[in-house]
N, C-alpha and C positions, 0 to 999 in steps of 0.2 A: 641429462634430460632428454626424454623422448616425447614426441607430440604425434597423434593420430589426427588427420584431416579427413573429413567426410565430405566428397564432393570435388570432383577435377575439372571445374570451369575456371575461367580466369581468376577468381578469388582464390580458389583452392591451390591452383598452380603457382600464384604469385607468392602464397604463404609459405608453399613447400620451397620454393627457391629462396626465399628471406632466410628460412631456417637451415635449409641445407648448407647454404654458403657460409654459414655460421659454425658448422660443424655439428649442427643438432641432429640427432637421429629422428627422422620423420618418415609416416608413411602416409600416402595419398591414396584413398580408395574411393571408387565410384560404382553405384549400382548398374549403370549401363553396360551393357554386354558389348558395346563397341562405341567408338570416339563419334561425337556429334559432328554431323556434315551439313552445315548451313551457315547462313550468314548472321542471322539474329541480331546480336549487338554488334553493329559494323561501325559504328564512331568511335574513334579514339581521339580525345581531347588532349589539349596541349599539355596540361600536368600529368596525364597518364604517359605521355611521350617522354617526360622529365623522368619519370618512375622507371620505365623501360630502359631508359639510358644508364641510369644506376644498375639496374639489374644486367646489364649488358646484352639486351636483345634489341636495341633501337634501330641498328643497321639493317637487321632483317626486318623489322617492322617498316622501315622507310622503303626498302627496296620492293617488298611486297604489296605494299598499300598504294592507295590514290588520293590525290587531293580531293577536296569537296568539289563535285563537278558543276560545270555549268548545266542548268535546267533549261530546256527548250519547252515553252508553254505553248498549249494548243487547246483553244476554246471552240467547241463544236467543229472540229476538224480543221480550223484555221490557225496558222500562227499567230501567237498572241505577244511574242516577246521573250526575252531570256533574262534569267536571274539566277543568283545565287543565295544559298542560305546565309552565307557570311563572305564577305569580300576578302581577299588575301591580305595578310598583314606582313610586312618586313620584320625580319627578326631584328633584335636590339641586344646589346650587351647583356641584358639581365634576363632576358626572355628570348631563349635560341629558337624555341619551337611555337611559334604564337598561333599556327593553325592547325585544325583537326585533320585527320587523315581517316580514309575509308578502307577497312580491311575486315573481311568477313569473320565472325567469331571463329569459326572453326580453324581458320589460318592462323589467328592469334594464338588459340590454345595449341595448336602445332608448335608454334615458335616456343611458347613457354614449356611445352613438354619436353621439347629437345633441350632446353636449358637446364630444366631439372634432372634429366637424364645425365648431363654431364657431371652431375653431382653423384652419380650413381644411384639414383632414386628413379623409379619407375611408377606410372600409375597402375594401380591394381583394379582392372574392370571385372564386372560381374560379382563385386564384393560390396554388399550393403551393410550399413550398421543397423542392427536389430534392436538394441537396447543397450543401457548402460546404468552403472551406478558410481557414486563418487563418495570419496572421503575427504578429510582435510589435507590427504598427503598424495592422492592419485585417483585415478579413474579407470575403472573396469568396464571395458567395452565387448560386447557381444556381435560378432559378425555373421553375415548369412553363410559364409563358408563352413560354420561350425567352430571357428576358432574364438577363443575369449583371450583378450591380451589387456595389460595393465600398463597405463601410460600415466605421464605427469599432467597432460593436458590433452583436452579434446576441442577440436573446433569444427562446427557445423558450417559447413559451405555448400550445403546440400539443398539449396534452391528454395523457391516459395513454398514448396510442401514439406519443408524440411522435418524430417523426423527428430532430429537433434533438438529443434526449437519446441516441437510439440511434446517430446519426451520431457523437457524441463518445465512444462506447463506454462511457457511464456505467450501471453496474449500477442495476437498479431492484427493490430488495431487498423481499421480503414474500410475501404469499400471495394466492391466489383460491381461495374456498371453493365448490366447485361443488354442494355439498350442500344450500346455502340459496340459493333462487331466489325473486324477488318481481318481481311483473307492477306496474309503474308506468305511469300514464297520466294524461291531462287528459280530462274528460269531463264534460258537464251530465247533472244527475240529477232528473228530475221526481218530486216527492213528498219531497224533502228541502228543508229551510228553509237557504237560502244563507247566512243569519246564524250558523250554527253548524257545527262539524265534527261528525263520527260515528265512532263504532268500533263495529262489528257482530262478534260472535263467539259461539261456542256454550258452553253452561255445563261442558262435558267438558274444553274448552281455552281459556279466556277471554282469553289472552293471544297466540293466534293467531287473528287475524280480519282484516277489511278496515278500512283507515282512508279516510276520504273528508273531505279538508281544502278549505275554499273557497278559491278564487282570486279576486284583484280584477280588475275590469275586465270584469265579465260575470257568467255564471251557472255557470260550471265549477268544479269540484272537481279536486284532485289525489287519484289513485286508487292505494293501495297495498294488494296482498293476496299471500300466500303461495302459492307453487305446489308442489304435491305431485308430480306426475308428470314425466317427462322433456319431454314437448312442452308448448309453451305457444301458446295461442291469442289473438294480441295484437289481435284484431279486437274490433269494438263487441259482437258477439255473445258471444266469448270473455269480455269484461268482464262482460256481463250476466249470464252464468252464475256467476260468481263472487259478483257482489253477491246473486244469488238464493240462492247456497249459504249465504252468512254471515248476511245480512240477513232473507231469506226472500222467497219469491215475491210480487211485487206491491208491495213497499216502496219500491222506487225504479225508476224507468224511464230507462235511459241513452239519450243522443242526443249528437251532435256530439262524437265522438270527435276530437281532433287532433293527439295524440301518445301513443305508448304504447311501453314498451321492457321488457325482462327484465334486471333488475339481479341481480348476484351479488356478494357481499363481495370486494372487491379492495381490500386495504389494502398500499400500498407505499411506500417512500421512497427517493429516489434517494441513491446513494452520495456524490456530488458535487452542487453547485449551479452549478458554474462551471468552464470549463476555458478559460483565457487570456481572450480578448475575446467568448466565448460564454457566456450565462447561461441557465438554465432556472428557469421560475416557475410557480406554479399546479400543476394537474394533471399537468403534465409533471415536476414535481418530487416531488410526493406525491398519492397517491390515497386518498381518506377513503370509508368507508361513511357513508351519509346519517344515521345517528344522531347527533343532536346539532347538525346542520346547521352544520358547521365547513369543509366543504371549500371553497365559493365564497368564503367571508369570509378564510379562510387565504390564498387566491390574491390577493385584492384586497390583502391587507396585504403579500405579496409585493413586489407591484408598487409599492405605496406606498414600500416601505423601499428598493427598488432605483432608482426614478426619480431621486431627489435625488442618490443615490451616482453614477449614470451622469452626471448633470450636472456633479457636482463633478469627476470624472475622475482624482482622486488615487488611487494604488494602495492608501495605507494605509486609505481610505474604501472603495473598492470591496471590499477584502478582508474587511470585516466583514459583507457581505451573506450570504454562506454560512454564515459562524459563527452571525449572529443569526437567521436564518430558518430553517436547517436544525434547530437546536436546538428553536425553536418549534414546526416541523412535527411533529418527534418527540412533543413533549409532547401536542400537540392529536390526533396519530392514536391515542395512549393514551386519551384521553378518549373518542374516537368508538368505539374497540374495546371498551372497557369497557361502553359503553351498548349495544352490539350484542350482547355476551354476555349482557347482563341480558334482552334480547328472547329471545334463544335459551332462556336458563334458565327463562323465563316470570316473571320478577321484575317485579312491579308499578311498582316505581319506575323501569323502563325509559322510561315515558312522561313523567317529570319531568326538568326541565330546572333546574341549579343556576348558581351563580355561575360555575363555570370554564367554562361554554359561551358567555358573553358577550364573551369575549375582552378585556375590560378589564384583566385582570390580566396580559397579555402583558407581559414585560419582558425586557430584555437586560441586566440587572444582574449584577454580580459575585455568586454564590450565597452567597459568604461575607460579604457585606455586608447586615447585617440591619437596618440603620435604615430608617425608616418610608417614606423617600423619597429614592432616590439615582439616579446615572448609570444610563441604561438605562430607566427607569421611565416609564410614560405620564405625560404632563404633564397634570395634572388642570384643568378649567375653574375659574373663579373669577370673582366679580363685582368689577370695580374702576372707578375714575372715570378717564377720559382727560384729555388736557391741558387740555381745555375744561370739565372738571367734569362731564361727561355719564356717565352709568351705562352700563358697556359690559361684555362677557365678554371673558375672555382668549382665548376660542375665535375671536372676531371679529378680535382683533389678530394671531393666528397664522395666520389664512387666507391663502393664497398661498404661493408657492414661495420662501419666505425663512426664515431662523432668526430667533428673537426672543430678545433679552436682558431677563430681568427683573431690575429693581433694587430691592431693598427698602429703602424710605426708613428713615433717611437713608443715601445711598449716594454714592459717588464719581460725578460727572457722566462720561457716556460719549459717545463719537462714533459708536457702534453705530448703523446706519441704522434699526434696528427695537428700539430701547431702550425700555423701558416702566417709568415709576415706579410703584411699588406702595406705596400708604398705607393700602389697606383691611385691618383687623385679619382679616376672614373669609379673605382671600387669605394674608395671613402665616400663618393656622393651617393651612389647605389644603396650603400648600407647606412647613408645619415650618421656616419661615424667621425668621432674627433679623436686626434692623437691619443694614444693610451687607451682606447676602448678595446675591451675583448668580447668577442661574441661567440658562444658556443652553439654549434649547429648540431641538431639532434641527428641520429643515422638516417632518419626519413626526411631530412632536408628542410626541417623547420627549426626556428629559433628556440633555444632551450632557454 
């Protein structure tokens, strides 16, 4: 089997790793001439951290990232208190990484690229897909380099303006709100303590202000400020003028601008995630506002869901990708839209993040099944003892491109290559299991 992935962002890279570690021939191409250098999607949710543990990149992510910072609030130049988007939560045996982390997207991509390269696959820059045709047996793709190749499957992870989606004729349903415009960028700021985040606003409209969020790996902040006029100055001078407006002259001196853009609320969902042997994932399938930090994370989970299904190859398995992921994308878009509306309405709770943004509650269960843990739910972590009596975690045993059979003792012996005998009462409780139960865990960490 061979697969072509168009797009080398977090979604395409995750999918590339998923396929490469299963020994599947994969190429990852991107039309960009150089790798992106900016923060963009900088929030990594707890479920994404679990995915990254399975992929073998979590240690690098934790080392290079930051916890959600404490935000210092200034209103009309005066200190107004401190707050966090979410209070830190202690790990539990079933949820080892309960707190989101902050890591600029370009740094996340570098970690994933390095992992992909360890399997002998390098991203091919300056290589765009320009067209393709498909039959019931394969896909023939044309590249900007002049190459034509035939693959078993094509995956479009090529962003909101996806050529793959457009070529398939898939409707991208939703809206773009031109009335709301925000200037985003990465910049260093002398005068601000990099250990903290900042919110600067005026007392006549305290919910409309400028946010400065520290980025790891240096002294830069991610910058976000509303734009009033039609024109946007994305230069360092333009950013400085906005800081002076909201924080006050002399509060922060900006330097080393490395990335800036004008963002507009663009909320869209593809009508389909698949046509024949061609799939779409990530921003090509759903575009989110940044509120709630859901976009990058949802794309990573698209890839995590699709990778093992492509490797499996059975139609009944492949058919579940669109069903599971489109339903989830619709739900997550609703969360992001609700938070965006709170910002527009000036609701103070717009800065708060709850359980629904951590993506630990993502489930593919039958909605009519109300039992505490059923097929389609995330498989929790739990402490157990291995065959040698050593204390280990279930996530350590799940790690890798395989499914796992949990057998709750006493249970019938099994010849499954990844069968695990469970005797620990804590694991019984976490899985709501009874002696003799057997639970099959999918390769993407959900109950089969």
